[in-house]
C-alpha positions in Angstrom: 72.1 125.9 112.9 74.3 123.4 111.0 77.2 123.7 113.5 74.8 123.0 116.4 74.0 119.6 114.8 77.6 118.5 114.5 79.2 116.7 117.4 82.7 115.6 116.3 85.6 116.8 118.3 87.3 119.2 115.9 86.1 118.4 112.4 83.3 120.9 111.4 84.6 123.6 113.8 84.1 126.2 112.5 81.5 125.8 109.7 81.1 128.1 106.7 77.7 127.3 105.2 76.6 128.8 101.9 73.3 128.2 100.0 75.2 128.6 96.7 78.8 128.7 95.7 80.9 127.9 92.6 83.2 125.4 94.4 83.6 124.5 98.1 87.1 123.4 97.4 88.0 126.8 95.9 86.8 128.6 99.0 88.4 126.1 101.4 91.8 126.5 99.6 91.5 130.3 100.0 90.7 130.0 103.7 93.5 127.5 104.2 96.0 129.9 102.6 94.7 132.6 105.0 95.4 130.4 108.0 92.1 128.8 108.7 92.0 126.2 111.5 92.4 122.5 110.8 88.9 121.1 110.9 87.2 124.1 109.2 84.3 122.9 107.1 82.9 124.6 104.0 79.4 123.3 103.3 77.0 124.3 100.5 73.5 123.4 99.2 74.4 123.9 95.6 77.6 124.3 93.5 77.7 126.0 90.2 81.1 124.6 89.3 81.4 121.4 91.3 84.2 119.3 89.8 85.9 116.0 90.2 89.1 114.5 88.7 90.1 115.7 85.3 88.0 118.9 85.8 84.8 117.0 85.1 81.6 118.9 86.1 79.2 117.3 88.6 75.9 119.1 89.3 72.7 118.1 91.0 69.6 120.0 92.2 70.0 122.3 95.2 69.5 120.6 98.5 69.9 117.1 97.1 73.5 116.3 97.9 76.2 116.6 100.6 78.7 119.1 99.1 81.6 119.9 101.4 85.3 120.6 101.8 87.4 120.1 104.9 90.6 121.8 105.7 93.2 119.6 107.4 96.8 120.0 108.4 98.1 116.5 108.8 101.6 115.7 109.9 102.3 113.2 107.1 104.8 113.1 104.2 103.7 114.6 100.9 104.1 111.1 99.4 101.4 109.9 101.7 98.8 112.5 100.8 96.6 110.0 99.1 95.9 108.4 102.5 93.6 111.4 103.0 91.5 110.4 100.0 91.5 106.8 101.3 90.4 107.8 104.8 87.6 110.0 103.4 86.3 107.2 101.2 86.4 104.7 104.1 84.8 107.1 106.5 82.0 108.0 104.0 81.4 104.3 103.3 81.1 103.6 107.0 78.8 106.5 107.6 76.5 105.5 104.7 76.4 102.0 106.0 75.6 103.0 109.5 73.0 105.5 108.6 71.2 103.6 105.8 72.2 100.0 105.9 73.6 100.3 102.4 77.2 99.2 101.7 78.9 101.3 99.1 82.2 100.2 97.5 85.3 102.2 96.8 86.4 102.6 93.2 90.0 103.5 92.9 91.1 106.2 93.1 88.4 108.4 94.5 84.7 107.3 94.0 82.1 105.5 95.9 79.8 103.1 94.0 76.5 101.5 94.8 74.7 98.9 92.7 77.3 99.5 90.0 76.6 103.3 89.8 78.5 106.3 91.1 77.3 107.5 94.5 80.0 110.0 95.5 83.3 111.5 94.4 86.2 112.8 96.4 88.8 115.4 95.4 91.8 116.1 97.6 94.1 119.0 97.0 97.2 119.9 98.9 99.7 122.6 99.5 103.2 121.1 99.9 105.8 122.4 102.4 109.1 120.8 101.7 108.5 117.0 101.9 105.4 117.5 104.0 102.1 119.3 103.8 101.2 122.9 104.7 97.5 122.0 104.4 95.1 119.7 102.6 91.5 120.2 101.4 89.3 117.2 101.1 86.2 117.9 99.0 83.4 115.5 98.4 80.0 115.3 96.8 77.5 112.6 97.8 74.2 112.1 96.0 71.5 112.0 98.7 68.1 112.6 97.2 69.0 113.1 93.5 71.8 112.5 91.1 73.1 114.2 87.9 71.0 113.1 84.9 72.4 111.3 81.9 75.2 109.6 84.0 75.6 106.1 85.5 74.9 107.5 88.9 72.6 106.8 91.9 71.5 108.5 95.1 70.9 107.2 98.6 67.2 107.7 98.7 66.7 105.9 95.5 68.8 103.0 96.7 67.3 102.9 100.2 63.7 103.7 99.2 63.6 105.9 102.2 64.5 109.5 103.2 68.0 110.3 104.4 68.8 113.0 106.9 71.8 114.9 105.4 72.8 116.5 108.7 72.9 113.2 110.6 74.8 111.6 107.7 77.3 114.5 107.7 77.8 114.2 111.5 78.4 110.5 111.2 80.9 111.0 108.4 82.9 113.6 110.4 83.1 111.3 113.4 84.4 108.4 111.3 86.9 110.6 109.5 88.1 112.1 112.8 88.7 108.6 114.2 90.9 107.7 111.3 92.7 111.0 111.3 93.4 111.0 115.0 94.7 107.4 114.7 97.4 108.9 112.5 96.1 107.7 109.1 98.0 104.5 109.7 98.7 102.8 106.4 98.1 99.2 107.5 94.6 99.4 109.0 93.4 102.0 106.5 94.7 99.9 103.6 93.0 96.8 104.8 89.6 98.3 105.3 89.9 100.1 101.9 90.6 96.7 100.3 87.6 95.0 101.9 85.4 97.7 100.5 87.1 97.8 97.0 85.0 97.9 93.8 88.2 97.5 91.7 90.5 94.9 93.1 90.4 91.5 91.4 88.9 92.9 88.2 90.2 93.7 84.8 90.8 97.4 84.5 92.0 100.1 82.2 93.8 103.1 83.7 94.4 106.2 81.6 96.9 108.7 82.9 97.5 111.4 80.3 98.5 109.6 77.1 99.5 106.4 78.8 97.0 103.5 79.3 97.7 100.6 81.6 95.5 97.5 81.2 95.4 94.4 83.3 94.0 92.9 86.5 93.9 95.1 89.6 95.8 93.1 92.2 96.3 95.3 95.3 97.0 98.8 96.6 100.1 99.7 98.6 100.3 101.7 101.7 100.4 105.0 99.8 97.3 104.1 97.7 99.0 103.3 94.4 97.2 100.6 92.4 99.2 97.4 91.6 98.1 96.0 88.2 99.2 92.8 86.6 99.7 93.5 82.9 100.8 91.4 79.9 104.3 92.8 80.5 104.4 92.2 84.2 103.3 94.1 87.4 102.8 97.9 87.2 102.5 100.4 90.1 100.0 103.1 89.0 100.0 106.2 91.1 97.2 108.1 89.5 94.8 107.9 86.6 91.2 107.4 85.4 90.1 103.8 85.9 87.5 101.9 83.9 86.4 98.4 84.5 86.7 96.2 81.4 85.3 92.9 82.7 
């Protein structure tokens, strides 16, 4: 039923749909290790252990979100793996905009925001092979008709004041991601669109990575997705971390 409604060339073929699962990323990684095809989609109505960066939990009512993981086998260097997260964020922002008219922004490193609140999160996990990748799994959770309570979050139907068809939105996302993927995840065009949709650049930020905290103005991202921050001690290149806005 789900697969029949998906029309991308190879993303979403095949589909593993589950009404309930602990984590779509967990199953997708197992399938990837067993040799699953690039483009395999794991889709669920409800996750009992959905998680984002830093192992944070993220749970919403069954049937209210897009919860999925995609297996990909890109021919890119390991150092460029973050481009997958960038591509997923850009593709999802495009899909939401085309389907609803809303224009979410991308908060570095891996979230989509709308009206100052979190709309979606992306978690990319990879299996290295030398200096390249054996496989990658892109997982995402998008709030469609509800969002986790007690958090600064939002869902599409609240923002649009209209119903949103999850299958149509998923199909549009797969098409947009496939376009970027088949174009080779080129750093230049991907970086430029990411920057145009950025929620973080030009603002005062604080980035925590372990015990280190970098504070300053977010100036730019480079071709591998690292954040360039102007601090009191000069420019810093931040590869990963948990970003908060302080302005």
